[in-house]
C-alpha positions in Angstrom: -23.0 38.8 88.2 -23.6 36.3 85.5 -26.2 36.2 82.6 -28.7 33.7 84.8 -28.1 35.8 88.5 -29.0 38.9 86.3 -32.1 37.2 84.9 -33.1 35.6 88.0 -33.2 39.0 90.3 -34.9 40.8 87.0 -37.5 38.6 87.9 -37.7 38.8 90.8 -37.7 42.4 90.9 -40.2 43.0 88.4 -42.3 39.9 88.0 -42.9 39.3 91.9 -44.8 42.6 92.3 -47.2 41.8 89.6 -48.3 38.8 90.8 -48.6 40.3 94.4 -50.7 42.6 93.0 -53.0 40.3 90.9 -53.5 38.3 94.1 -54.6 41.4 96.2 -57.0 42.6 93.4 -58.6 38.8 93.4 -58.7 39.2 97.4 -60.3 42.3 97.0 -62.8 41.8 94.1 -63.3 38.1 96.0 -64.2 39.6 99.3 -66.5 42.5 97.9 -70.3 42.0 99.9 -68.8 40.6 103.6 -71.3 38.4 103.1 -70.1 34.7 102.6 -73.6 33.2 101.5 -73.6 35.7 99.0 -69.7 35.9 98.1 -69.2 32.2 97.8 -69.8 32.4 93.7 -66.8 34.9 94.0 -64.4 32.6 95.2 -64.6 29.9 92.6 -64.7 32.7 89.7 -61.3 33.9 91.0 -60.1 30.4 91.2 -60.5 29.9 87.6 -59.3 33.1 86.5 -56.1 32.9 88.5 -55.9 29.2 86.5 -56.7 31.1 83.1 -54.2 33.3 83.5 -51.6 30.9 85.0 -52.3 28.4 81.8 -53.1 30.5 78.8 -51.9 33.6 77.0 -55.3 35.5 77.9 -54.5 38.8 78.9 -55.6 39.9 82.3 -57.8 42.8 81.4 -59.8 40.2 79.2 -60.8 38.0 82.0 -61.6 41.6 84.4 -64.0 42.9 81.5 -65.7 39.1 81.6 -65.9 39.5 85.5 -67.2 43.0 85.1 -69.6 41.8 82.3 -70.8 39.0 84.6 -71.3 41.5 87.3 -73.4 43.7 85.0 -76.2 40.8 84.7 -76.1 40.1 88.4 -74.6 36.3 88.0 -71.9 37.1 90.1 
């Protein structure tokens, strides 16, 4: 096994489950109320969070905390 194959296997084995858990968490949080008329702000917030995570080095927990603050104040 070459070094490149080892790195590729490691990425698939270690990183893909994390990505899947992030997607599952976003899905659960965005569909929490089961009322589409009231849930629509959660879907753009989830999409924005995914973009911020993928395009910057901001840790996921900071964004989760920001979402908690928005929820605390009743904005989402």
